[in-house]
C-alpha positions in Angstrom: 0.0 0.3 0.1 1.0 3.3 -0.8 2.0 5.8 1.9 -0.2 9.1 2.2 1.0 12.3 3.5 0.1 13.2 7.2 -1.3 16.4 7.7 -2.0 17.8 11.1 -4.5 20.4 11.2 -4.3 23.7 13.6 -5.7 22.0 16.8 -3.4 18.8 16.4 -0.5 21.1 16.2 -1.7 23.1 19.0 -1.8 20.0 21.3 1.5 18.7 20.3 2.8 22.1 21.2 1.2 22.0 24.4 2.7 18.8 25.2 6.0 19.7 24.0 5.8 23.0 26.2 4.8 20.7 29.0 7.6 18.2 29.2 10.1 21.5 28.7 8.7 23.4 31.6 9.3 20.2 33.7 12.7 20.0 32.5 12.3 16.7 30.9 14.0 17.9 27.5 14.9 14.5 26.4 11.3 13.4 27.3 9.9 16.1 24.8 12.6 14.8 22.1 11.3 11.3 22.7 7.7 12.4 22.3 8.4 13.7 18.7 10.7 10.8 17.7 7.2 8.4 18.8 4.8 10.9 17.2 6.7 10.7 14.0 6.3 6.9 14.2 2.8 7.0 14.9 2.3 9.5 12.0 4.5 7.1 9.9 2.2 4.0 11.0 -1.1 5.5 9.9 0.6 6.9 7.0 1.0 3.6 5.6 -1.8 1.5 7.5 -4.6 3.9 8.1 -7.5 1.2 9.1 -5.0 0.2 11.9 -6.3 2.8 14.1 -9.3 2.2 16.3 -12.6 3.4 15.2 -13.7 3.4 18.7 -14.7 6.7 19.8 -16.0 7.5 15.9 -18.8 5.6 17.1 -19.4 7.0 20.3 -19.3 10.5 19.3 -21.1 9.8 16.0 -17.9 11.2 13.9 -17.8 8.5 11.0 -14.1 7.4 9.6 -12.6 8.8 12.6 -9.9 6.7 14.1 -7.1 6.8 16.7 -3.8 5.6 17.1 -2.3 5.4 20.7 1.3 6.8 21.2 3.9 4.3 22.4 5.2 5.1 25.8 3.4 8.0 26.0 -0.7 9.1 27.2 -1.5 10.6 23.9 -4.0 9.2 21.3 -4.0 10.5 17.5 -7.1 11.1 16.1 -7.3 11.3 12.5 -9.7 10.5 9.3 -8.4 8.9 6.2 -9.2 11.4 2.9 -8.3 10.1 -0.7 -4.8 12.0 -0.9 -3.7 12.3 2.6 -4.2 11.6 6.5 -6.0 14.1 8.0 -4.9 14.8 11.7 -7.6 16.2 14.1 -6.4 16.0 17.1 -3.4 14.4 19.6 -5.0 14.3 23.0 -4.0 13.1 26.3 -5.7 9.5 26.6 -6.7 10.7 30.6 -8.7 13.9 29.6 -12.4 14.0 28.3 -12.3 12.8 25.1 -15.6 13.4 23.7 -15.1 17.0 25.3 -11.9 17.5 23.3 -13.0 16.2 20.5 -15.8 18.3 20.0 -14.1 21.6 21.4 -12.3 23.9 19.0 -9.2 24.4 21.4 
């Protein structure tokens, strides 16, 4: 299967920036770097195999086609939808937060 480009929306980029800022503010520079590496691995995975993500929240929130992929070693979930030409990343959310609330908010 051909890889598709992964294109994060502004909200997803904001989520990632917030996570990185948190790790840096805690003096965990290496953790921030590791987070970026694991996120890049997740993007590569969903780029090559977009249907491997779980549709669990898509059913619960009535958001057809949305899937998520958990980040390895980090408590974050990448929410995305496969488009014809790319992977549309909606959010990158901490798994312990209120996912339905965060998925429907614009923050």
